C-alpha positions as CSV (number, residue, x, y, z in Angstrom):
1,M,-0.2,-0.2,0.0
2,I,1.0,3.8,-0.9
3,R,1.9,5.7,2.8
4,G,3.7,8.6,0.7
5,V,3.1,10.2,-2.5
6,I,6.8,12.4,-3.8
7,F,6.5,14.8,-6.4
8,D,8.3,16.4,-8.6
9,L,7.5,20.1,-9.5
10,D,8.8,21.6,-12.2
11,G,6.3,20.5,-14.5
12,V,4.2,18.7,-12.4
13,L,3.0,20.5,-9.5
14,V,3.8,24.0,-11.1
15,S,4.8,25.3,-14.4
16,T,8.2,28.0,-14.5
17,D,9.5,26.1,-17.9
18,E,9.1,29.2,-19.2
19,L,10.6,31.1,-16.5
20,H,13.7,28.3,-17.1
21,F,13.9,29.1,-21.0
22,E,13.8,32.8,-20.3
23,A,16.9,32.3,-18.0
24,W,19.0,30.2,-20.1
25,K,17.8,32.2,-23.3
26,M,19.4,35.4,-21.9
27,L,22.4,33.4,-20.8
28,A,23.5,32.5,-24.2
29,V,22.4,35.2,-25.7
30,E,25.8,36.5,-23.2
31,L,27.7,33.6,-24.1
32,G,27.2,34.9,-27.9
33,I,25.0,31.5,-28.7
34,D,22.2,32.5,-30.6
35,K,20.9,28.6,-31.9
36,F,19.6,27.4,-28.4
37,T,15.5,26.8,-29.0
38,R,12.7,25.7,-26.7
39,E,14.0,22.0,-28.5
40,D,17.1,23.0,-26.7
41,N,15.3,23.1,-24.2
42,K,13.7,20.4,-23.9
43,K,16.8,18.3,-22.8
44,Q,17.1,20.5,-19.8
45,K,13.8,18.7,-18.2
46,G,14.7,16.9,-15.0
47,V,18.5,17.2,-14.8
48,S,21.0,19.3,-12.4
49,R,21.7,22.2,-13.3
50,M,25.0,21.9,-14.4
51,E,24.0,19.4,-16.6
52,S,21.8,21.8,-18.4
53,L,24.1,24.2,-19.2
54,E,26.4,21.3,-21.1
55,V,23.0,21.7,-23.9
56,V,23.3,25.4,-23.7
57,L,27.0,25.6,-23.9
58,S,26.9,22.7,-26.9
59,K,24.9,25.0,-29.2
60,G,28.7,27.0,-29.2
61,S,31.8,26.5,-30.2
62,K,33.7,27.5,-27.0
63,I,35.5,25.5,-24.6
64,Y,34.9,27.1,-20.8
65,S,37.5,25.9,-17.5
66,Q,34.7,24.3,-14.8
67,E,35.4,27.6,-12.5
68,M,33.6,29.9,-15.6
69,K,30.9,26.7,-15.8
70,E,30.2,27.3,-12.0
71,E,29.9,31.2,-12.7
72,F,27.6,31.0,-16.0
73,A,24.9,28.5,-13.6
74,E,25.7,31.0,-10.8
75,R,24.3,33.3,-13.3
76,K,21.9,31.4,-15.0
77,N,20.0,30.8,-11.6
78,N,20.0,34.7,-10.7
79,Y,18.1,35.7,-13.8
80,Y,15.8,33.1,-12.9
81,K,15.4,33.8,-9.4
82,K,14.4,37.0,-10.4
83,L,12.2,36.6,-12.3
84,L,10.5,33.7,-9.7
85,E,10.2,37.3,-7.9
86,E,6.8,37.6,-10.0
87,L,5.3,33.7,-9.2
88,D,2.4,33.1,-7.2
89,E,-0.5,30.7,-6.9
90,R,-1.5,31.6,-10.8
91,A,1.7,28.9,-11.7
92,I,-0.4,26.0,-10.2
93,L,-0.7,23.5,-12.5
94,P,-4.9,22.6,-12.5
95,G,-5.6,19.8,-10.7
96,V,-2.8,20.2,-8.5
97,T,-4.5,22.0,-5.6
98,E,-7.4,19.7,-5.6
99,C,-5.0,16.4,-5.6
100,L,-3.1,17.2,-2.2
101,R,-6.2,18.2,-0.5
102,M,-7.7,14.8,-1.7
103,L,-4.7,12.7,-0.3
104,K,-4.1,14.8,3.2
105,S,-7.5,13.8,3.7
106,N,-6.5,10.1,3.0
107,G,-3.6,10.2,5.3
108,N,-1.2,9.6,3.2
109,L,2.2,12.1,3.3
110,I,3.8,14.4,0.5
111,G,7.3,15.3,-0.7
112,I,8.7,16.8,-2.5
113,G,11.5,15.0,-5.5
114,S,13.2,18.2,-7.0
115,V,17.1,18.6,-8.2
116,S,15.9,22.5,-8.3
117,K,17.2,23.7,-5.3
118,N,14.7,26.9,-6.2
119,A,12.5,24.4,-5.0
120,P,11.6,25.4,-1.4
121,L,11.0,29.2,-2.5
122,I,8.8,28.1,-5.6
123,L,6.4,26.6,-2.7
124,E,6.6,29.3,-0.5
125,K,5.8,31.4,-3.6
126,T,3.0,29.5,-5.2
127,G,1.5,28.9,-1.4
128,L,1.9,25.1,-2.0
129,I,4.4,24.5,0.4
130,K,1.2,24.3,3.7
131,Y,0.5,21.1,1.6
132,I,3.9,19.5,1.7
133,D,5.1,17.5,4.8
134,K,9.2,17.1,3.5
135,V,11.2,18.4,0.4
136,S,14.1,16.9,-0.8
137,C,15.6,19.3,-3.5
138,G,19.2,19.9,-4.8
139,L,20.3,21.5,-1.5
140,D,19.7,18.0,0.1
141,I,22.0,15.9,-3.3
142,T,25.1,15.1,-4.5
143,R,23.4,13.4,-7.9
144,S,21.1,14.1,-10.2
145,K,18.3,12.4,-11.6
146,P,18.0,9.5,-13.1
147,D,19.6,8.6,-10.1
148,P,17.3,7.5,-7.5
149,E,19.0,9.8,-4.8
150,V,16.4,13.1,-4.6
151,F,13.2,10.6,-4.0
152,E,15.8,8.8,-1.3
153,V,16.1,11.8,0.3
154,A,12.3,12.3,0.6
155,A,11.5,8.9,2.0
156,N,13.8,9.0,4.4
157,K,12.9,12.4,5.4
158,L,9.1,10.9,5.5
159,G,10.2,8.2,7.7
160,L,8.8,6.0,5.1
161,K,10.1,2.4,3.0
162,Y,10.9,3.2,-0.7
163,E,8.0,0.5,-1.6
164,D,5.9,2.3,0.3
165,C,6.2,5.7,-2.2
166,L,4.5,6.2,-5.6
167,V,6.6,8.7,-7.6
168,V,5.0,12.0,-9.8
169,E,7.2,12.8,-12.8
170,D,6.9,14.2,-16.1
171,S,10.1,13.4,-17.0
172,L,11.5,10.2,-17.7
173,A,15.2,10.8,-16.2
174,G,12.4,11.1,-13.3
175,I,10.7,7.7,-14.2
176,V,14.2,5.9,-14.2
177,A,15.0,7.3,-11.0
178,G,11.2,6.5,-9.4
179,K,12.1,2.5,-10.5
180,A,15.9,2.7,-9.3
181,A,14.1,3.4,-6.0
182,H,11.5,0.6,-6.1
183,M,8.7,3.2,-6.0
184,K,5.3,2.9,-8.3
185,T,6.0,5.4,-10.9
186,L,3.1,7.7,-12.0
187,G,3.9,10.0,-15.6
188,V,2.5,12.4,-16.2
189,G,2.2,15.9,-18.6
190,S,2.4,15.5,-23.1
191,E,4.7,13.0,-22.7
192,Y,2.9,10.9,-20.4
193,E,2.9,7.7,-23.2
194,L,6.7,7.6,-23.8
195,L,8.0,7.7,-19.6
196,R,6.9,4.0,-19.2
197,A,5.4,4.5,-15.7
198,D,3.7,1.8,-13.9
199,Y,0.6,4.7,-14.1
200,E,-0.2,7.4,-16.5
201,A,-2.4,10.5,-17.0
202,T,-2.2,13.3,-19.1
203,G,-2.4,15.5,-15.3
204,L,-3.3,15.9,-12.5
205,D,-6.5,17.0,-13.5
206,A,-6.6,13.8,-15.1
207,E,-9.5,10.7,-14.3
208,I,-7.0,8.9,-11.9
209,D,-7.6,6.1,-10.2
210,W,-6.0,6.9,-7.2
211,K,-8.3,4.0,-4.9
212,A,-6.3,1.3,-7.2
213,I,-2.9,3.1,-7.0
214,L,-3.1,4.1,-3.6
215,E,-4.2,0.3,-1.9
216,A,-2.0,-1.8,-5.0
């Protein structure tokens, strides 16, 4: 039986994809890279900030030191945090609030498993933090998805066995990570059919048989 549900954040509970794209685009322009597109941005879904940076740099021809790369990543994050200042409950995806309320009333623990170091800020800005029991994010881990660390940390914080947890993700890396942690997985989002999750839905506003999933 599922006792805890661990959600990815971006693309599952909230939509900040456009803000990420804008921030990476600003950095790319500064570096003289004019070919960074939304298709490139899709390759950054579910991976760490440094891996996302490599996607941007691969569009250029220059070689940079690790120190410079770390500065670039920090610069992008500063752009992103500036954009986050305008974030509010309007960024919450359809069906999310109702889903979280249902899980709370059912007695399930709710965790966040996000590689983003900004996850706590996003939860605060959108008001979703009141539904969340524990947060595992980029501040807690050293390895990004598809490594299961972020979900294992979340389960440990919740005090639950891994097999008693369900991971809700919108990226293949996230689903692979959830399965690697021996957790059940629910794939959502526009590409849910490609994620090979245990359960599938277009989003949290879809007709999901939560009773069957939680009691499996």
